[in-house]
BADRENBA-392789 format. One record per residue: residue in one letter; x, y, z of N, C-alpha, C, O in turn. Coordinates in steps of 0.001 Angstrom, whole numbers, padded with zeros to 6 digits, always signed. Each point is the difference from the previous one (the first is absolute). Layout:
# BADRENBA-392789
AXYZXYZXYZXYZ
...
***
This chain:
# BADRENBA-392789
M+074999+174785+072509-001219+000891-000485+000839+000094-001361-000605-000202-001054
K+001684+000437+001036+001121+000613-000927-000573-001734-001295-000703+000026-001010
K+001363-001177+001653+000354-001746-000782-001448+000237-000671-000157+000280-001188
L-000878-000438+002137-001848+000310-000452+000451+000252-001533-000177-000798-000921
A+000771+002015+000834-000417+000778-001165+001211-000500-000884+000303+000499-001083
V+000102-001157+001465+001477-000119-001404-000742-001288-000328+000132-000170-001212
L-000890-000865+001770-000466-000773+000143-001561+000008-001052-000324-000987-000659
A-000323+002015+000682-000520+000114-000535-000449+000816-002128-000682+000019-001025
A+002220+000606+002121+000355+000209-001762+000625-001002-001175+000372+000307-001132
L-000383-001793+001874+000509-000779-001258-001420-000608-000730-001156-000024+000420
P+001628-000353-001428-001269-000507-000728-000167-001315+000637+000872-000692+000526
L-002267+000431-000670-000443-001426+000826+000909-000670-000847+001156+000425+000017
A-001353-001135-000566+001105-001261-000450+000692-000500+000801+000013-001017+000695
A+000966+002436-000995+001373-000309+000556+000177+000069+001259+000974-000635+000405
A-001900+001481+000771-000711+000034+001577+000212-002022+000118+001027-000591+000334
I-002167+000064-000674-000740-001550-000165+001193-000851-000251+000225-000902+000806
M+000438+001046-001653+001150-000503-001172+001037-001135+000940+000783+000650+000694
P-000647-001857-000560+000767-000282+000862+001726+000250-000436+000309+000070-001189
A+000628+000039+002175+001317+000089-001077+000822-001317-000651+000379-000971+000654
Q-000217+001148-001924+000003-000749-000876+001175-001460+000394+001167+000017+000392
A-002024-001082-000681+001456-000811+000322+001307+000075-000572+000171+000306-001180
A+000979-000638+002162+001164-000116-000464+000096-001485-001408-000683-001020+000099
E+001783+001317-001411+000305-000960-001089+000585-001301+000929+000903+000141+000825
E-001758-001770-001183+000719-000883+000583-000060-000873-000895-000717+000114-000994
V+001654-001348+001298-000015-001278-000825+000494-001129+001167+000958-000001+000773
N-001887-000806-000972-000276-001104+001037+000845-001598-000484-000659-000701-000768
I+001778+000263+001116+000502-001033-000401-000030-001301+000722+000204-000014+001214
Y-000379-000784-001697+000023-001164+000165+001317-000446-000403+000205+000104-001209
S+001041-000722+002129+001021-000156-000308+000477-001366+000361+000111-000436+001145
F+000342-000612-003018+000799-001183+000768+001406+000761+000529+000764-000709+000655
R-000494+001681-000823+001797+000360+000186-000303+000425+001525-000998+000264+000671
Q+002360-000335-000485+000409+000688+001859-000459+001612-000625-000363+000307-001135
A+000529+000484+002273-000537+001489+000521+000995+000409-000337+000012+000943-000792
F+001001-001421+001198+001508+000776-000155+000294-001006-001536+000856-000880-000089
L-001091+000984-000180+000439-000222-001964-000673+001050-000739+000379+000517-001051
I-001461-000255+001749-000272+000864-001100-000146+001576+000208-000320+000773-000902
K+000646-000344+002443-000746+000949+000469+000741+001247-000833-000538+001008-000457
P+001929-001396+000407+001025+000921-000933-000817+000758-001189-000011+001174-000370
M-000642-002298-000054-000642+000185-001511-001824+000926+000559-000866+000775-000407
L+001072-001206+000998-002141+000969+000679+000674+001329+000651-000394+001132-000278
D+001492-001416+001206+000665+001907-000350-000009+000739-000644-000794+000929+000150
A+001895-000980-001453-000083+000381-001024-001022+000558-000728-000247+001145-000377
F-000471-002568+000226-001970+000338-000246-000580+001375+000574-000220+001036-000627
T+000058-001262+001784-001060+000647+000876+000778+001818-000453-000597+001010-000373
E+002007-001221+000604+000752+001543-000246-000224+000585-000680-000206+001208+000112
E+000139-002305-001725+000187+000894-001242-002094+000290-000619-000537+000735-000829
T+000015-001826+001852-001444+000322-000733-001036+000601+001279-000869+000724-000486
G+000773-000841+001832-000178+000285+001184-001250-001024+000288-000925+000206+000785
I+001097-001193-001493-001091-001725-000284+000383-000113+001737+001079+000592+000025
K-001381-001043+001486+000328-000583+000593+000057-001918-000334-000897-000479-000693
T+001660-000149+001080-000671-001619-000229+000641-000264+001331+000909+000584+000590
N-001987-002127-000137-000606-000796+000731+000433-001005-000396-000180-000329-001173
V+001229-000830+002485+000003-000852-000878-000413-001134+000607+000653+000056+001042
V-001594-001512-000957+000274-001309+000802+000911-000381-000584-000001+000185-001217
F+001284-000953+001925+000719-000850-000761-000672-001669+000800-000747-000140+000969
A+001232-000636-001638-000281-001744+000534+000762-000679-000411+000534+000175-001095
K-000277-001177+001914+000440-000828-001779-000048-000977-000604+000669-000822-000626
K-001834+001138+001020-001731-001237-000631-000790+000057+000399+000227+000126+001203
G-001219-000129-001381-001470-000049-000022-000576+001944-000865-001145+000359-000275
L+001588-000093+000214-000909+001737-001284-000690-000674-000806-001145+000012+000451
V+001171-000468-001181-001042-000542-001087-000780-000647+000602+000138+000720+000989
E-000924-001510-000628-000342-000605+001154-001214+001335+000763-001185+000151-000298
R+001894+000538+001179-000516+001494+000945-000838+000207-001022-001159-000413-000047
L+002089+001471-001339-000627+000565-001307-001376-000347-000614-000825+000766-000499
K+000754-002832+000741-001392-000706-000580-001170+000566+001170-001090+000545-000178
N+001742-000887+001308-000772+000133+000949-000379+001425+000276-001185-000060+000329
E+001587+001343-000292-000736+000678+000085-000594+001269-001391-000315+001185-000114
G+000455-002411-000692-000726+000419-001110-000547+001791-000111+000899+000757+000366
K-001953-000173-000721+000169+001226-000505+000469+000656+001056+000772+000948-000148
N-001107-001295+001142+000255+000878+001340+001629+000552+000235+000369+000999+000617
S+000522-002112-001400+001426-000256+000030+000446+001642-000286-000304+000621-001018
K+001555+000232+002831+000776+001120-000810+001293-000213-001125+000978+000747-000016
A-001078-001366-000480+001517-000642-000467-000326+000824-001453-001062+000341-000521
D+002326-000203+000164+000087+000175-001058+000814+000043-001518-000127+000342-001175
L+001194-001055+002304+000905-000190-001187+000519-001697+000880-000204-000212+001195
L+000862-000767-002138+000627-001407+000599+000814+000020-000471+000132+000145-001215
L+000991-000333+002297+001685+000023-000643+000524-001225+000452-000213-000439+001130
T+000895-000122-001990+000365-001345+000222+001220-000159-000238+000763+000861-000438
A-000375-002532+000850+001475-000407-000041+000303-000693-000538+001144-000432-000148
D-002349+000044-000424+000310-000923-001577-001179+000268-001386-001027+000672+000089
T+001398-001219-001026-001295-000428-000989-001439-000786+000503-001149-000009-000441
G+001893-000706+001707-001216-001201+000122-001563+000805+000912-001124-000270-000424
N+001282+001080+001464-001625+000854+000873+000026+000959-000993-001063+000575+000237
L+001452-000117-001002-000691+000791-001472-000909-000722-000562-001220+000102+000129
I+001979-001037-000926-001686-001130-000550-000466-000302+000243-001116-000172-000492
Y+001594-000250+001664-000841-000589+001235-001059+000683+000607-000872-000627+000602
A+000854+001993-000708-000625+001068-000171-000944+000745-000800-001122+000398+000313
V+001777-000269-001431-000889-000003-001291-001046-001495-000100-001181-000142+000318
N+001810-000484-000682-000903-001056+000132-000921-000239+000962-000984-000626-000394
Q+001007+001010+001821-001259+000506+000292-000672+000685+000253-000609+000138+001060
G+000555+000804-002570-000830+001230-000017+000530+001249+001462-000856+000774+000429
L+001403-000768-000204+000850+001109+001612+000687+001371-000904-000011+001116+000519
A+000662-001362-002064-000007+000996-000456-000480+001128-001247-001179+000323+000144
Q+001678+000158-001014-000517+000510-000526+000881+000581-001429+001181-000034+000347
P-001236+000407-001393+000670+000029-001258+000056+001713+000414-000846+000740+000502
V+002527-000464-001055+000742+001622+000146+000092+000224-001756+000544-000574-000944
Q-001130+001369+001085+000430+000790-001693+000854+001438+000246-000609+001064+000119
S+002125-001145-000056+001276+001110+000182+000126-000128-001053+000014-001133-000481
E+000125+002231-000275+001728+000050-000987+001120+000050+000532+001036-000161-000646
V-001081+000455+002245+001590+000097+000552+000554-001310+000231+001140-000348-000307
L-002306-000582+001050+000205-001360+000368+000324-000809-001386+000864-000877+000012
D-001486+001153-001043+000215-000580-001399+001619+000412-000264+000806-000877-000308
A-000454+002112+000438+001352+000401-000345+001501-000575+000533+001050-000467-000443
N-001684+000825+001670+000985-000779+000853+000554-001502+000165+001054-000620-000141
I-002512+000384+000558+000627-001990+000186-000636-001056-001687-001083-000137-000569
P+002486-000374+000353-000507-000712-001426-000836-000917+000252-000293-000333+001149
E-000360-000368-002560-000983-000398-000010-000032-001586+000948-001002-000409+000587
Q+002185-000219-000623+000294-000632+000635-000276-000313+001260-000595-000983+000440
Y+001225+002187+000289-000665+000337+001541-000996+000457+000350-000051+000743+000980
R-001196-001135-001830-001677+000219+000343-000979-000383-000705+000045+000139-001222
D-001110-000688+001835-000911-001061-000403-000510+001074-001011-000251+001183+000233
P+000176-001730-001173-000936-000194-001395-001140+000911+000436+000352+001151-000261
N-001433-001161+000751-001021+000353+000561+000686+001541+001118-000999+000596+000403
D+001725-000205-000108-000167+000972+000555+000009+000005+001261+000269+001043+000597
N-000642-002524+000256-000835+000110+001332+001352-000185+001303-000135-000053+001223
W+001613-000022-002199+001203-000187+001406+001457+000749-001183+000356-000066-001176
Y-000120+000449+001916+001800+000767-000551+001261-000589+000872-000072-000053+001228
A+000771-000211-001662+001578-000028+000759+000602+000668+000181+000454+000786-000832
L-000167-000829+002153+001320+001570+000684+001151+000001+000062+000689+001008-000151
T-000051-002714+000506+001214-000173-000380+000457-001911-000201-000525-000975+000538
A+001251+001024-001156+000490-001041-000235+001098-000621+000791+000725+000683+000725
R-000544-002467-000910+001017-000521+000743+000121-001396-001052-000890-000189-000829
S+001407-000229+000879+000309-001233-000270+000585-001038+000722+000933+000070+000800
R-001812-001396-001294+001115-001568+000854+000990-000492-000658+000218-000510-001099
I+000064+000655+001585+001333-000564-000668+000779-001509+001427-000424-000311+001113
V+001142-000002-001594+001121-000277+000894+001042+000362+000398+000763+000872-000416
Y-000657-002140+001975+001524+000984+000981+000602-001323-000032-000125-001016+000685
A+000767+001325-001624+001135-000997-000335+001881-000570+001193+001077+000587+000099
S-001467-001605+000379+001272+000526+001053+001334-000378-000804+000313-000937-000734
K+000561+002503+001373+001365+000392-000184+001206-000753-000436+000826+000218-000887
D-000998-001413+001995+000811-001240+000237-000341-001115-000771+000956-000601-000492
R-002564-000014+000162+000200-001077-000107-000899+000158-001966-000505-000902-000668
V+000619+002020+000417-000844-000455-001509+000746+001611-000307-000016+001003+000714
K+000704-001251-002181+000653+000644-000657-000748+000826-000696-001116-000420-000307
P+001491+001740-000112-000160+000540-001074-000511-000202-000939+000679-000602-000831
G-001877+000913+000501-000564-000465-001415-000411-001785+000027-000289-000378-001136
E+000223-000592+002049-000476-001184-000124-001355+000258+000650-000287-000311+001156
L-000307+000760-001808-001583+000144+000217-000049+001204-000829+000838+000898-000094
K-002161-001061-000591-000317+000946-000893-001283+000594-000189-000341+001112-000403
S-000255-002062+000769-001745-000094-000498-000836-000475+001289+000618-000147+001054
Y-001433+000003-001081-001256-000420+001098-000287-001336-000309-000361-000703+000944
E+000464+000046-002386-000417-001050-000319+001397-000667+000803-000315-000956+000709
E+001670+001260-000697+001172-001036+000526-000097-000433+000933+000472-001064+000400
L-001558+002341+000505-000136-000506+001642-000919-001228+000041-000340-000300+001145
A-000467-001008-002779-000152-000883+000730+000777-001292-000879-000395-001075-000450
D+001962+001935+000472+000598-001188-000394+000546-000376+001093+000169+000730+000977
P+000230-002209-001084+000040-001019+001031+001652+000105+000996+000215-000498+001104
K+001042+001575-002244+000572+000372+000652-000224+000465+001394+000727-000523+000844
W-001483+001294-000488-000255+000923+001057-000791-000636+001312-000067+000443+001147
K-000674-001990-001896-000562-000173+001518+000573-000177+001784+001123-000250+000437
G-001756+000372-000094+000662+000341+001227+000343+001217+000576+000432+000085+001149
R-000632+001018-002016+001061+000936-000330-000664+001313+000432+000600+000997+000399
I-002141-001164-000559-001057+001678-000589-001047+000204+001468-000897-000746+000393
C+001186+001488-000050-000947+000683+000819-001303+001013-000713+000168+000503-001111
T-001158-000339+001722-001246+000517-000484-000799+000233+001133-000155-000725+000983
R-000453+002088-001298-001188-000426+001759-001856-000298-000826-000140-000033-001222
S-000392-000047+001666-001139-000663-000343-000389+000076-001101-000337+001146-000296
G+000228-001843-000446-000323-000231-001384-001835+000451-000298-000560-000036-001095
K-000017+000404+002317-001001+000857-000689+000050+001571+000801-000823+000889+000221
H+001727-001028-000045+000241+002021+000677+000198+000347-001861+000682-000454-000919
S-001877+001670+001126-000209+001066-000995+001120+000145-001346-000213-000069-001210
Y+001957+000384+002277+000900+000153-001150+000321-001202-000701+000524-000012-001114
N-000925-001268+001950+000482-001241-000665-000712-000696-001313+000478-000638-000938
L-002188+001138+001361-000693-000254-001266-000664+001215-001201-000952-000123-000769
S+001780+001155+000965+000280+000816-001208+001322-000193-000737+000103+000329-001182
L+000727-000763+001745+001623-000350-000978-000716-001200-000079-000532+000098-001105
F+000034-001633+001789-000849-001254-000924-000943+000652-000577+000640-000453-000949
G-001555+001086+000511-001296+000930-000935+001415+000186-001140+000078-000842-000896
S+000530+001464+000935+001053+000432-001473+000754-001019-000518+000667+000092-001030
M-000802-001494+002035+000888-000772-001161-001305-000630-000759+000166-000201-001203
I-001871-000251+001934-000633-000419-000265-000150+000813-002021-000051-000515-001117
A+000041+001528+001488-000170+001644-001336+001215-000640-000823-000283-000595-001039
H+000994+000643+001255+001597-000865-000425+000089-001289-001009+000420-000120-001151
H-000953-000716+002017+000242-001267-000534-001203-001156+000135+000140-001187-000297
G-001430+001853+000848-001260-000514-000281-000064-001151+001446+000969-000573+000498
E-002137+000498-000144-000525-000637+001739+000898-001520-000412+000482-000700+000890
A-000366+000362-002326+000607-001970+000644+001396-000297+000384+000450-000922+000679
E+000598+002702-001737+001131-000169+000251+000687+000696+001404+001131-000270+000405
A-001919+001067+000133-000076+000551+001361-000372-000481+001355+000216+000648+001024
E-000960-002172-001078-000093-000577+000374+001229-000870+000233+000342-000219+001162
K+000203-000185-001965+001284-000433-000012+001096+000291+000593+000368-000685+000954
W+000314+001678-001369+000473+001058+000492+000169+000122+001511+000964-000262+000720
L-002651+000919-000345-000470-000004+001508+000321-000994+001193+000279+000224+001178
A-000471-001887-002194+000234-001125+000137+002060-000290+000774+000506-000274+001088
G-000189+000468-002026+001736+000384+000167-000049+000696+000778-000097-000449+001143
L+000126+001485-001290+000595+001309+000672-000342-000484+001784+000876+000227+000833
K-002478-001022-000320+000201-000706+001074+000765-000961+000235+000490-000196+001112
D-000330-000374-001904+001240-001449+000479+000979+000687+000711+000257-000187+001190
N+000481+001272-002199+001211+000422+000788-000021+000635+000987+001156+000283+000314
L-002076+000218+000559-000594+001029+000776+001076-001345+001536-000191-001070+000578
A+001211+002150-000654+000550-000001+001558-000633-000789+001210+000498-000919+000650
R-001522+001423-000543-001020-000031+001485-001542+000532-000805-000256+000659-001008
K-000720-001490+002288-001459+001387-000534-000131+001273+000453+000030+000710+001005
P-000209-000732-002329-000387+001657-000146-000613+000527+001296-000962-000392+000662
Q+002014+001633-000470-000122+000767+001679+000015+001114+000059+000183+000411-001146
G-000323+000901+002256+000302+001230+000199+000097+000581-001904-000247-000434-001125
N+000591+001236+001570+000172+001410-000858+000751+000025-000475+000846-000878+000167
D-000614+002139-001285+000677+000181-001199+001807-000269+000863+000769-000957-000088
R-000632+002466+000981+001364-000455+000746+000569-000735+000594+001107+000204+000499
A-001910-001460-000417-000559-001129+000997+000794-000858-000758+000583-000798+000734
Q-000342+000656-001870+000410-001012-000958+001083+000884-000931+000187-000223-001196
V+000500+001287+001984+001530+000476-000798+000655-000777+001520+000975-000751-000051
K-001724+001099+001403+000456-000380+001076+001022-001080-000004+001145-000128+000432
A-002573-001087-001529+000368-001537+000208+001114+000075-001284+000275-001136-000387
V+000065+001653+000024+001286+000148-000740+001269+000277+000934+000986-000600+000426
Y-001479+001631-000369+001069+000435+000743+000751-001178+001518+001039+000361+000552
E-001618-001414-000196-000011-000935+001283+000246-000973-000858+000632-000899+000555
G-000945+000602-002113+000566-001444-001028-001362-000698+000103+000170-001220+000020
V-000988+001441+000027-001479-000790+000085-000370-000238-001445-000971-000595-000470
C+002004+001217-000131-000750+000367-001570+000897+001478-000564+000152+001047+000629
D+000296-001352-001857+000204+000489-001067-000618+001108-000570+000558+001088+000148
L-001600-001149-000770-000539+000434-000930-001506+000881+001319-000276-000344+001149
A-000348+001493-002012-001095-000147+001261-000371+001316-001337+000635+000720-000771
I-002407-001080+001225-000455+001551-001239-000701+000696+000917-000649-000509+000914
G+000804+002084-001216-000396+000949+000409-000448+001153-000004-000165-000438+001139
N-000204+001445-001219-000434+001213-000423+001314+000773+000199+000614-000246+001038
T-000003+001315-002048+001169+000503-000210-000276+000970+000877+001054+000634+000052
Y-002084+000048+000917+000719+001136+000733+000457-000481+001283+000680+000669+000778
Y-001311-002555-000467+000836-000126+001702+001414+000311-000474+000709+000667+000753
F-000310-001006-001715+001599+000014-000093+000548+001634+000288+001193-000035+000300
G-001816+001630-000315-000394+000960+001137-000343-000068+001618+000538+000652+000895
K-001357-001417-000811-000431-000059+000963+000717-000906+001543-000406-000021+001162
M+001702-000698-001878+000345-000640+000848+001934+000792-000172+000755+000235+000943
L-000446+000009-002569+001350+000985+000443-000112+000731+001030+000649-000023+001046
H-001926+001011-001535-000363+001242+001323-000383-000458+000883-001089+000228-000526
N+000785-000817+001676-000427-000849+001098+001005+000551+001345+000912-000666+000491
K-001288+001888-000099+000942+000462+001319-001104-001200+001311+000566-000651+000879
K-002021+000634-001070-000358-000242+001186+000246-001748-000174-000015-000379+001171
N+000170-000507-001803+000979-001416-000083+000541-000431-001094-000398-000660-000959
P+002184+001547+001518+001004-000073-000487+000470-001576-000833+000774-000145-000946
E-001275-000515+001427+000216-001631-000151-000489+000042-001552+000484-000663-000917
Q-001549+001588+000836-000648-000508-001553+001151+000902-001077-000129-000392-001160
V+000827+001109+001261+001304+000682-000927+001198-000777-000073+001086+000379-000439
D-001531-002077+001149+001325-000988-000255-000955-000921-001385+000417-000334-001109
W-001473+000179+001584-000855-000361-000478-000395+000388-001617-000440-000990-000585
A+000496+002096-000180-000053+000954-000842+001588-000694-000979+000048-000675-001028
N+001204+001291+002033+000937-000481-000660+000348-001762-000027+000972-000492+000573
S-001480+000101-000968+000423-001129-000110-000655-000630-000925+000041-001214-000199
V-001002+002437-000716-000626-001207-001340+000334+001598-000993+000427+001121+000277
N-001033-002012-001845+000652+000622-001056-002006+000593-000379-001119-000461+000229
L+001689+001657-000879-002115-000187-000388+000514-000584-001344+000835+000570-000702
V-001371-001675+000435-000752-000526-001042-001492+000958-000923-001047+000233+000605
F+001157-000016-001354-001435+000087-001294-000144-000365-001165+000457+000379-001078
P-001331-001377+001487-000330-001823-001055+000116+001115-001453-000073+001178-000349
N+000347-002802-000207-001256+000907-001414+001262+001329-000716-000710+000343-000944
Q+001491+000195+000853+000532+000855-000891+000383-000235-001169+000470+000962-000608
E-000520-001989+000064+000143-000672-000901-000854+000129-001154+000200-000186-001201
D-001357+000610+001973-001318-000016-001046-000542+000279+000809+000821+000582+000709
R-002175-000566+000003-000925+000593+000046-000015+001105+001118-000876+000865+000012
G+002141-000943+001173-000711+000781+000664+000335-000500+001978-000507-001113+000136
A+000980+001464+000893-001015-000085+001115-001118+000304+000074-000564+000885-000643
H-000085-001909+001804-001230+000106+000151-000437+001223+000805+000771+000027+000960
M-001482+000830-000885-000617+001756+000357-000954-000370+000944-000486-001111-000210
N+000020+001781+001308-000948-000025+001002+000153+001757+000247+000985+000709-000207
I-002076-000408+000621-000549+001792+000239-000567+000264+001622-000152-001036+000648
T-000060+001885-000189-000019+000412+000929-002177+001101-000738+000458+000655-000936
G-001081-000517+000944-001061+000896-000695-001046+000517+001146+000059+000057+001228
A-000865+000230-002026-001142+000640+000613-000905+000388-000671+000391+000486-001061
A-002268-000473+001308-000971-000038-000146-000915+001421+000713+000156+000304+001183
V-000882+000289-001899-001311+000202+000111-000974-001090+000450-000392-000966-000654
T-000012+001428+002280-000951-000873-000178-001475-000173-000168-000424+000535+001024
K+000007-000705-001294-001861-000390-000745-000815+001265+001227-001004+000509-000499
H+001187-000228+001306-000818+001234+000755+000703+000755+000589-000104+000190+001212
A+001008+000420-002010+000905+000820+000758-000748+001154+000191-001060+000075-000620
P+001478+001103+001553-000946+000920+000689+000478+000733-000452-000680+001004-000211
N+002300-000978-000297+000837+001457-000434+000465-000709-001441+001216+000100-000168
R-001788-000663-000705+000639-000548-001249+000862+001560-000539-000080-000487-001127
D+000345+000990+001043+000705+001116-000368+000981-000250+000177+000797-000417-000840
N-000575+000634+002138+001417+000234+000978+000721-001307-000227+001161-000027-000408
A-001855-001038+000674+000007-001865-000584+001372+000733-001394+001219-000125+000119
I-001881+000773-001196+000729+000054-001026+001063+000547-000258+000855-000447-000765
K-000792+001747+001545+001107+001243+000300+001011-000843+000465+000929-000187-000785
L-000885-000355+001850+000482-001049+000862+000744-001117-000838+001199-000117+000252
M-001761-000760-001257+000595-001150-000611+000684+001209-000986+001135-000439-000185
E-001206+001363-000334+000531+000216-000808+001381+001084-000106+000987+000114-000726
F-001453+000443+001669+001431+000653+001202+001121-001375+000354+001156+000372+000204
L-001372-001724-000125+000086-000853+000457+001041-000819-001387+000861-000879+000047
S-001334+001512-000959+000539-000710-001458+000513+001346-000768+000173+000078-001217
S+000043+001010+002204+000854+001222-001103+001386-000426+000866+000101-000678+001023
T+000687+001193-001655+002249+000104+000024-000254+000110+001468+000600-000754+000765
K-001139+001320-000481-000049+000193+002062+000149-001094+000701+000916-000608+000554
G-002386+000476-000762-000558-000985+001051+000944-001636-000235+000642-000722+000763
Q-001007+000671-002292+001087-001358-000026+001102+000278+000058+000514-001106-000167
E+000903+002324+000377+000955-000785+000540-000218+000170+000929+000668-000950+000409
M-001347+001660+001103-000465-000796+001434-000486-000845+000234+000527-000786+000787
Y-002036+000462-001465+000161-001338+000098+000628-001085-000571-000447-000946+000647
A+001428+000388-001699+000865-000515+000169+001316-000149+000769+000681-001017+000135
Q-000489+002144+000298+001369-000028+000680-000313-000265+001321+000836-000540+000724
V-002035+000880-000277-000476-000783+001482+000164-001748+000323+000257-000468+001109
N-000421-000123-002053+000101-001575-000104+000717-000717-000597-000378-001123-000333
Y+001764+001654+000005+000682-000389-001444-000692-000451-000844+000215-001183-000265
E-001352+001912-000533-001110-000836-001117+000559+001063-001436+001098+000532-000167
F-001574-000521-000172-000031-000169-002312-000882+000899-000295-001093-000539-000173
P+001058+001837+000016-000560+000804-000009-000739-000319-001852+000565-000449-000998
V-001772+000846+001175-000950-000785-001358+000227+001264-001281+000527-000362-001052
K-000905+001658+001200+000538+000780-000383+000919+000255-000808+000875+000630+000594
P-000488-000885-002204+000947-000155-000806+000786+001696+000767-000575+000965+000503
G+002008-001226-000720+001099+000768+000526+000028+000919+001354+000558+001080+000197
T-001442-001979+000755+000002+000841+001551+001577-001031+000257+000284-001156-000314
P+000571+002393+001119+001468-000354+000113-000523-001745+001493-000921-000163+000800
L+002181-000695-001213-000146-000923+001004+000728+000232+001668+001061+000626-000007
S-001492-001014+001145+000925+000820+001219+001333-000925+000407-000014-001231-000033
G+000876+001836+000324+001310-000757-000132+000350-001468+000106+000913-000602-000564
L-001941+000094+001509+000857-001526-000506-000882-000955-001107+000174-001003-000693
V-001025+001799+000939-000720-001004-001166+000828+000475-001263+000387-000832-000821
K-000110+002238+000671+000555-000118-001190+001408-000251+000178+000501-000372-001061
E+000521+000457+002247+001065-001482-000258-000094-000756-000263+000722-000346-000935
Y-002070-001012+001716+000152-001132-000045-001301-000812-001126+000232-001160-000340
M-001131+001631-000011-001472-000161-000919+000528+000682-001606-000122-000825-000905
S+000529+001830+000583-000727+000880-000784+000384-000532-001767-000432+000341-001102
D+001486-001355+001599-000027-000492-001374-000682-001358-000449+000546-001067-000280
F-001492+001303+000286-000997-001666-000211-000562-000057-001121-000001+001167-000393
K-000714-002108-000740-000713-000113-000224-001033-000209-000063-000119-000988-000724
A-001776+001671+001402-000597-000207+000928-001644-001187-001573-000095-000205-001211
D-000616-000083+002362-000589-001046-000808-000945+000752-000646-000671+000559+000868
S-000040-000024-002908-001382+000890+000639-000731-000678-000242-000387-000049-001168
L+000004-000550+001855-001325-001034-000340-001089+000664+001078+000288+000335+001149
S-001574-000220-001759-001289+001027+000402+000139-000882+001084+000118-001223-000075
L-000151+002327+001686-000288-000680+001227-001680-000240+000265-000416-000582+001002
A-000518+001159-002127-000921-000488+000073-000552-001517-000754-001127-000495-000052
T+002336+000068-000441-000081-001851-000697+000366-000269+000704-000779-000908+000290
I+001955+000907+000926+000621-000382+000948-001455-000216+000878-000330-001186+000015
A-000463+001957+000608-000823+000055+000869-000896-000938-000790-000349-000828+000841
E-000112+000563-001793-001295-001017-000615+000532-001238+000360-000977-000749+000005
N+002365-000154+000422+000475-000723-000024+000444-000856+001999+000311-001037+000585
R-000714+002907-000356+000412-000982+001630-000878-000806+000258+000578-000979+000472
T-002561+000654-000526-000174-000800+000497+000810-001169-000533+000520-000767+000810
K-000384+000584-002052+000337-001333-000135+001644-000903+000712+000273-001131+000400
A+000522+002560-000592+001086-000178+001078+000131-000352+001078+000933-000581+000555
A-002050+000985-000146-000221-000744+001670-000863-001588+000121-000146-000759+000959
K-000214+000698-002066-000851-001172-000327+001568-000831-000332-000096-001189+000305
L+000954+001419-000644+001417-001071-000930+000428-000360+001673+000235-001059+000583
V-000272+002705-000087+000798-000407+001574-000679-000408+001081+000180+000244+001193
D-000995-000905-001757-000734-000778+000720-000074-001790-000188-000391-000915+000724
K+000874+000986-001833-000107-001583-001330+001253-000341+000241+000209-001204+000153
V+001033+002223-000048+001106-000912+000129+000214-000134+001726+001029-000459+000496
Q-002018+000873+000173+000613-000313+001806+000808+001433-000012+000107+000187+001212
Y+000498+000888-001818+000960+001043+000248+000421+000080+001431+001088-000151+000555
D-002824+000563+000056+000770+000550+001521+000073-001840+001007-000190-000127+001210
H+000436-000749-001972+000039-000799+001077+000599-001278-000159+000064-000775+000954
***
């Protein structure tokens, strides 16, 4: 009877209102869950907002498209610009106006229409054999097409997103015709048919298959500190890192990034998460976990990155401009039969 009396004393609205749902944000991530978990845990601790992650190496943009208005996803996290641009072009992202993001992320690393923002950066560099390539012998991407390197270069597929961004930058800097000549020259200098991932190219240098390999900077850290596969430490120790074009425009840059989905049910929380990841705290954690560069100026570099990769000139070309040339780059890859 006492319990009934208590209930009767409550306002009617309070008695019939369900418990308030916990704050949350739902993430579709091309980045592996273990890489982003430390930052997401820190975000939840700071804000009380729960994070839910769906990870997949591919197919998330198609999933978003198929789900349409019924999608539970709020934020798309990607490992490069390719999937960000694809999602935007498919009408699956929405613009975000945030003074915090604009203050933290340089214009070079965000979409002019505010549809996506970079979260970390990496450079696509050349890994050169310590034994067979003299320091300073290669200074630019352009020199990769020099016949002196015939049969001495390894790369992954020309159609891979990382390479399409590099090739797109060459189109932006030199025009389509000159970029085609360069790509044909690079193809002629390959030691083998393009295959494998970036680490496989460094392995090939270690094994003497080639003398130069194109790869992203963060793979160096992944190999050098690889306890699970210690043979990769030898691969890393067999090469020097060459940041091309230091005497002119600088080394090509790519990013990891994020976009708020078009039908985000928790839009505000998605923006809060992006703002957290762009903060000094978020940037320091996010960059350190994968040996990448923070995009927020002034953020401290992780130990290995500071030791091996801190002193170089980065290409300031807008990633949006590079993205505009990705389709042209893919056509050039086919035209010169790069992968054949």
